[in-house]
N, C-alpha and C positions, 0 to 999 in steps of 0.2 A: 725689809717687811714693814709696812705701815700698819700701825695699830688701829683697829676699827673704832669709829667714833661712837662714844657712849651718850646715852640720853639720861640726863640727871634730873628726873622729876622727883618730887618729894617722896613718892613711894619707892622709886629706884634708889634714892639716897638712903632711905631707911634699910633697904636690903643690901646696901653696899658693903662688901667684905674687904677690909683693909688689913695689911700685914702688921697687926698690933704686936709690939715687942714690950714685954714686961720686965726684962732684966735690966739692971743698972749698968752703967759703964764702969769698967775696972778702974781702980785708983791709979793715978799717974799716967793714964792713957792720953794720947794726943787727941784733943777734941776736934782737930781739923781732919784727922784720918777718917776715911769713910767707914771703916770697920771699927768704930770706937768702942763697940760692945762685942763681946764674945758670948753668944747664946749657946746653950747646950744643944748639940746636934747640928749646929750651923758651922760647917767647916769652910764653906764658900759663901759668897754673897747670896742672900735669899732670891729666888726667882719664882715665877708662876702667876696664876690668875690674880691673886690678891695684890701682888706688886704691880701688875698691869692696871688694876683698878686704881691703886694709889697714884700711879703716874698719870692716868687719865684725869683723875680728880685735880691733881696739882696743875696739869696743863689747863684745865678748865678755869682754874683760879689764877691763870696767867703767870705761872712759874716755869722758867725754862729748864729743860732736861735734855741730856745728851741723847740724840736719836739712836745711838748704838745701844744704850741701856733700854730705851723704849722698845727697840726691835727684839731684844732678848728677854724683855720683861724682867729685868735684873735690877735689884735695889743697890745701885752703884753709887759712886761719889756724887754725881750731879743730882741724883734723886735725894740723897741725904742733904745736900746743900739746899735744895728746894724746901725740904722739911724744916731746916733751920730757919730759913727766911720766913716761913709761915709762922713758926713758933715765936720768932722775935716780934713780928707784927702783932701777934695776939697776946704778947706779954708772958709767954711760957719760956721755960728754960731751953736755951738753944743747944740741944743734944743731938739733933738729927735722928733721934729714935722716935718711932711712931708709937707713942704711949697712948693709953686710952684717952687721956685728955687731948692729945694731939689729934687723934682720930675723931673725937667729938667736935673739935674746932673745925676740922676739914668738912665734916658733914654740915655744921652750922653755916659755914661760908658758902658751901655749895647750894644749900637751900635758899640762902639770902640772894645769891646771884641768879638763881632760877627765876625769882620774882622781879629782880631789878634789871637784869641784862636784856631781857626781851621787852622791847618797847610796848607791845600790846598788853603784856602782863603788868608792866609798870603803870600804864594808863588806867588799867582796871583798878589797881590799888589807889591811885590818885583820885579816881572817880568815887570810890567808896569813902575815902577820907573827906572829900569835899561834900558828899551827901550828908555826912555827919557833922558838918559845920567847920571843919578844919580849913585853914587858909593855906593855899599853895601858890607860889610864884607863877603867874601866867606863862612866863618863858619856859618854866619846867613842864607845865601842862602841855604847851605847844610842842616841846621837844620829846615829850614822853620819856623823860629821864628822871631818876630819883636823885635829886640834888639836896641842897641844904634845907630848903623849906619843907620838902617832902619828908626828909629824915626827922625834922623837928616835929612834924605832925604825927609821924609814926610813934615817936617817943612820948608825945603827949597822950596819944590814945592808949599806949601800953600802961602809962602811969595812971590814967583815969580809970581804966578797967582792971588795973592790978593784974595784968596778964603776965605770966611767967616768961622769962626770956631775957636776952641781952639788949638793953638800950633800944636803939632804933633799928636793930636787925630784924629782917622779915623771916618768918617761918610759916609753915602751913597752918599751925594752930592759931597764929595771930591773924592770918588772912581769913581763916574761917570765922574767927571772932569778929573781924571787921564785917564780913558778909552777913553774919547773924544780926549785928547791931544795925547795919544798913537796911536789912529786911524789916526789922521791927519799926524803924523810923519810916520806911516807905508805907508799911501797912497802917500807919497812923492816919494816912489820908483815905477818906472814904472812896475817892476815885480809884486809888490803887487797891484798896481792899475789894472793891467791886470787881476789878480786873482779876484779882486772885480767885474770887468766887467763880468767875466765868471759866478760868483755867481749871478749877476744881470740877465744875460741871462737865467740861469736855473730857477730862481725864476719867471721871466716873463712867461716862458713856463708853469710852474706849475700853476701860477695864471691866465693863459689863457689871457694874455695881448699881443696883436699883435702890438708891437712897435719895429720896426727894428733899429738896430745900424749898421752903415756903416762898411764895411770891413776895409777901410782905418783907420777909427777911432779906431777899435779894434786892428789893427796891430800897430798903433802908441801908444796904451795904454795911451790915454789921454782923458780928459773930454771934449768932443765935443758936438754939438747940439743933436746928437742922444742919447748919454748917459744921458744928462740932461733931454731930453723929456721922456726917459724910466723911469728915477728916479721919475719924477713928476707923471707919470701915476701910478707907483707902490705906491707912497706915497698917491695919491688920493684914490686908491682902499682900502688901509688899514688905512685911516684917520690919516695920519701923516702930519706934516708941509711940504708943497710943496716947499722945498728948491731947489730941483734939484741937491742936493749934497749928497755924501756918509757921512751923519752925523751919530752920534752914534745910535740914535733910528732907523733910516732907515737901517743901517748895521745889527743891531740886528734882525730886522724883515726879512731882506733878508736871513740871515743865517738860521733863523727858517723855512722860507718857502722852501728854497733850501734843507734843511735837512728833510723836511716832506716826501719826496720820495727819496729812495736811488739813488745815482748817478751811472751812468753806470760804471761797473768795467773795469779798464784799462787792456787790454789783450796784451799778447806777440805777436809781429809782426816779422815774419821771411820771408822776400820776396824771398831770393835766397837760394838754396840748397848748394851752394858753402860754404865750411867751416863746414858743418854738417858732423859729423863722424858717422859711423855705430855703432849701439848699441851693447855692448859686454856683457851686463848682464841685467837681469830682475829687476823688482821692484814691490812694492805693497804699499798699503795705509800706510801713516805716515813715510815712508822711506825718508831719506835725502841724498844728495850727488851729485857728478858730473854726475853720470849715470842717475839720475832723471832729472837734468837740461838738459842733452843731449836729453833725450826722450821728454821732454816738447818742446824743440826747433823743433824737428822733427814733432811732432803733430801740433805745431803752423804753421809750414810751409805748412802743408796740410789743413789748415783752421779750425783746432779744437781750441776752446777757452781755453786758459791757462791764468789765472789771473797773473798779474805782481807780486802780493803779494806772490803767491806760487812759481813762478819762481825765484824771488829774494832770497827766502830762500832755493831754491833747494829742495822744500818739495813736496812730493807726497800727495797732499790734495784731498778734495772731488771733486773739479773742474777738477783736473788732472784725477781722476778716471772716472768721467763722460766722459771726452774726450776719454779715452781709451775704455770705453764701446761703444761709438759711432763709433770709428774706428773698433772695433771688429764686430759690427753689419754690418758695411759697407763691411767688408771683409768676412762676414759669418763665423766668428770664434766663438768658445764658449765664451759667454759674462761673463767673470770672473771679469772684472774690474781691473785685475792685468796685468802687463807686463810679461806674461809668455812666454815660448819658442816659440809657434806658432805666438804670437803677435809680438815678437821681430823680427822674421824672415820676417813676412809680412811687417813690418815697414822698415826694412833694404832693402827689395826688392824695395819698393816704393822710398826710398832715392836713391838707385842706379839708378833707372830709371829716376829720376829727374835730375841727373847730365848730363851735355853735354858730348858728346863722348870724347872730349879731356881731360875731367876730370875724366873719369871712372877709378877706381883703377884697378891695375893688379889683375887678378883672382889668388887666392891661390889654388894650386892643392893639392888634398888629395887622399890617397888610404885607403879605409876602408873595413872592413870585419871581419869575424870570422874564427877560426880554430877549427875543431871538429874531433873526432876520428870516427872509423867506426860504432860506436853505437850512434853517434851524441852528444856525451858528449863534453863540451868545454875543450880545451887543454890550460891549463895555462902554460906560460913560453915558448911557441913556438916562434921561431925566424922568422921574416918576413924581407926579403931583396929585395929591389927594385934596379934594375940595367938597364943600357942601353943594347940593343940587336942589333946585326948587323949580316951580313952574316958570319962573322968570329966567331960568338957565343956571349956568355955573356961578357959584357964589364964592365966598372967601376961602382962601387956602388954609387947610388944616395942617399939612406937613408935606415935606418933599424929601426925596432921596435920589441918589445917583447909583446906577448899577455898578457892580464890581467886575472883576476879571471874568467871572463865569456867567455874567449877565444877571446874577441874582441880586435881589434887593429885599431889605427888611425894614419896614417903615412903621415905627410905633406911633400911636396917637391916642388921644383921650377924647372920646365922643361926648357930646353934651349930655348932662345928667339932670334928673329932677333934684332940686335942692333939698327936698325933704326925704325922699326915699333913696336917693343916690343911684336909682336905676337909670339905665340909658334911655333917653327920650326916644319914643317910637311913635309913628314911623320915622325912620332915618334914611334919607336918600343922600348918597355920596356919588361922586364921579371921580374916576382916576384917569388921568391922561398921560400918555407916553410920548416923549420927544427924543429923537435920535441925537447923537453927539454933534451932528451938524445942524441941530434945531429943526430938522424935518419932522413933521408929525408922523407918529407911528400908530396912532389909534387911541381909542378911549373905551372905558367900560363903566356901566352904571351899576352901582351897588345898592341893594335895597335891604335894610336891616342886616348889615353884615355880622358875621359871627366874630367872637373875640379874636380868633386867628383866621383871617380870610386869605385864601390863596387866589391870586389873580395873575395869570400868565398872559403875556402878550407876544404873539408871533405874527410877523408880517406875512401877508398873503392870505390865501383862502384855506390853508391846511394847518390846523393847530398842531403844536408840538406833541409828538407821540413817542419820543425816544428813539434809540437805534433800531433800524429795520431788522427783520429776521435774517436777511442775508448778512448784514454787518455783524450781528450777534454770533451766528453760527460760523461764519468765516473766521472771526477772531478766535473762537474756541478751537477751531481746527488748526489755524496757523500757530497757536500757542504751543502745540505738541509736536509740530513737524520738525523743529530744529532747523537743520540746513536744507531739508527737502522742500521742493515745491509741490503744489497740489498735483501737477501732471506727472510727478515722479512716483506717485503711489501705485503699487502693484498688488494684486491679489490673485496669485497663480498657483497656489498650493505650496510652493516653496517659501514665498514671501506673503505675509498676511497683513500688509500695511493698512488696509482699510479697516480690518477688524481691530487692530491694535490702536489706530487713531480714534476709532469710535469709543473704545474703552477708556482711553486716557483723556479724551475731550469731553466725555459725558454725552456725546451725540449718539444717535443710532446709526447702524450701517447704512440705512436708507438715506438718512440726512447727509452723511459723508458722501455717498454716491451722487446725490443731487448736486453737491458743490463740485465734485470731480467732473461730472458731465457739463455743468455750466462753464467751468474754466476751459475744459477741452473744446466745447462748442465755440466759445469765443475765439480760441486760438485757431480752430479749424476754419472759421469764416474769415478771420483776419481783418475785421473792420474796427478801427480804434473807437468809433462812435458807438459800437455795440460791445460793451464789456461783459464780463462774466455775470455781473449783477442783473443785466437785462435778461439774459437767458435763464438765470435762476428764477426770475419773476414768472416765467412761463412754466418751467419745470416744476416749481412749487405748487402750481395749480393742476398738475397732471397733464400738461400739454407738451407736445402734441398728443392727440388721442391714441397714437400707436405706442406711446411710452409704456414699457413693460412695468408690471406691478412689482416684480423683484428685479431691481436694477443690477445688483451684484451678480445674481444668477444668470442674468441675460448676457454677461460678459463671457460666459463659458470659460472660466479660469483665465480671464483677461485676453483670450485669443480673439475675441470679437469686440474689444473695447473701441477700436477704430470704427468699426461698422456701426456700433451703437451711437457713437459720437456723431458720425455723419448723418445717420437717420434722424437723430434728435434735432440737430441744427437745421436740416432740410425740412423736417416736419414743422418746425416753428416758422420758418420763412415761407412755407407754402400755406399757412393758415389764411392768408389774404389780409388786406388792409383793415377791413371791418372787424374781423375777429381779433386781429392783433391789437387794434385800438381798444376793444372791449377788455381783453385780457390785461393790457397795460393799465387800464383804469382800475381794474380789480386789484392788481398788484399794488397800486398806489394807495387805494382805500384800505387794504389789509396790512399796510406797512411791511410789505415783503421786500421792497427795494429801497435803497437810500433816497432821501428827499432830493438830493442833487440831481438824480436821474429823473425823478418825477418833474422837477422844474424844467428839465430839458426835454419834456415830452414831445414837442413838435419836431425837434432835431432827431430824437431817437426813432420816432415813427417814420420819418422821412428816410432815415438810413435803413430801417427795416424794409421799406418799400423797394428801395434801390437794390438791396441784396436779395429780396424776394423775386424780383424780375429775373435776376441772374439765375436763381435757383429754378425758376419755372423753365427757362431756356435749357437748363441742364437736365431736366427731368422728362421722362416719357409722358406725353399728354394723354395718351389713350392706352397705356400699357405697352408691353413689349420692351425691346431694348433700345429703340431709336428715340433719342431725345428730341425735344421740340426744335432745338437749334439744327440738328441733323435733317429733320423734315423740311424746315424752311430753306436749308441749303439746297435741297433737291427741287425746290420750287423756283418760280421766276421772281419772288419777292426780293427787293433790294435789302441788303444787310442793315441798312440804316433804319429800317422799319421793324426789325426783330423785337426790339424792346417794347414797341407799341402793341404788337400782337401778344407778347407775353403778358403785358399789363392787363389787356382785355381778358385773357385767359385766367389770370390771377384774380381779377375783380369778380368774375362770374363763377369761380370755383371749379372750372373744368370746361370741357367741350359741350356745354349745354346749348339749348336753342337760343338762349339770350346771348351767348358768346357769338354764335353764327350771325345773329341779327346785328350785333355790334360790328362784327368784321365786315359784313356786307355794306353796312351804312358808312364804313370808312374806306370803301373801295377807291374813292377819288383821291384820298391821301396816300393810299398804298400802291397806286400805279394802275388802277382800273379793275374792271370786273374780271378780265381774263386772269389777272394776277391773283385775285381773291379765289377764283375757281381753281386755279392751280394749287394754291395752298390747301383748299378743301380736299382736293384730290389726293394730295400727299398725306394728309391726316387720315382720310378714309382708307387709303391703301395700307397705312400702318395698322389701323384698327382691324382690317380684314386679315392682315398677316398675324396679328396677335390672336385673332379668333382661331386661326388654324394651329 
């Protein structure tokens, strides 16, 4: 059984009960025998709690004892030997008997070791001694051990103060005397006395004692009537001797009461914006550096609480983050808690506005933009040149830049200013020219009185850059949620609700998803590589053809008629005719419905539409009924080589109108003669009559 470890504080040492033996050893007894004394009532070796306390105390004083005796709490031979060793070291008679003198010596040594064995307590004693002018070896101070010089200082202090006790040994009374002397010496300083007065004021507030101390007395940092009255009131409340002075017991209680509630945190105060610099970079939690300190000063100037502790370390701590969150909330910015780009810009704007007009920094002018080719692709390596412009033409170069990977450029420059007012000279005419990586001219722009940050984009061709088209944006949103599915794999038949789910996850409406589904299916149905899904989307997004249902998903009849709807949509677009197709394509380009690459291929796209439209006309009934134009022409004398020509005429005129028949009659020579044309007319009329029945 292991004996529990004991805590030997001065108070515990005072209460320590040891097995004190008052009887003397019998004459002629062997002094080395453990039972050298025979006490009345002790037939066996003493045991119990007092013996356990003795053994723990001896062990604390580094005297070895047999573990078996410790386990039984028995005052056996090894315990007696330990007592003898202690007595010999203290100059007592080596009897092994725990006499009152031996018990007193044990307690004195325990109390001394309480203060000297623990480095932090030894360091406190050394600090008290040095504050009173005693010299201690720096090596001892660094090691926090009580050595020769510390012992000498303790002995000098005991002699000087005539304190009771043994030489250089430490006890609680001597340490308290040290603390009291050090307190008196410290309060001899006005600065330290003022600090004690502030502690008193805080303790009075916490203790709810309404005892005022005059301002003059506080400023003088001296013990006047107000301070004395406040101390007496505090001492009376906590049952301390009413001395009216900052004695040790009172100061200990003041510190305890003042620390019972956290003191207000000292915060950074920045009254003037003068000297504050614009922020040049962001920051986030746990960052350190000058950029953090600059941001803290700016926030403090605008009334946000920044603890001096965090500012002194230039540290982006929790309090700085809370200040940034409050600033972001006030400015209606995303509350990230970090000094991100938008937050830095907002803080810099406020800093600029806080400066007086005479201190406003000169605005830095910049020319920014991007350079793109006629298909809106970024041009890397394009040269941007900014120059003066006058009636005589282009003047001296102001600055140049080369575009980066994304085609973007950022060109800072300093415009001419009035030497007196520092204002930019106006009117100011500038010209910016763009040259490709191959030195081919890409165009130029005239700037008249440009703003401090002037955006000037250059796009080759006649269509300025407008960003991704509607088809590209919505198709990307849909593709992002499809996973491994293709657009034509989507089904909405009651059992599967792919269209509905895709709409919810992509942020599109069901109608927008169905437009994309129809466009992809129509392109696949027609099967012409020159007419991709984006081309059909350009028509469908405009509600074309006119037969397009308003409720596309409902028109599929739980997906049973999706094929029919696809065919009707594709056919309707092809049967619009060249003129309407060209008009619709132009609107799709102007409204940025289709990618710019398709717009640039307008001629090829319209030609492909015309070719596919002729085929669609041949496969459609010209006058109703079931017979297609191809079937009617097959029943006539017209040569198959002329079928496309007739279909093109019908497509151009929008049906079997009078204009169509005029065109057909006028082309009789090319089609094989009047008899052939009459035969074609007869076949069409017969179909019309049959449809009427």
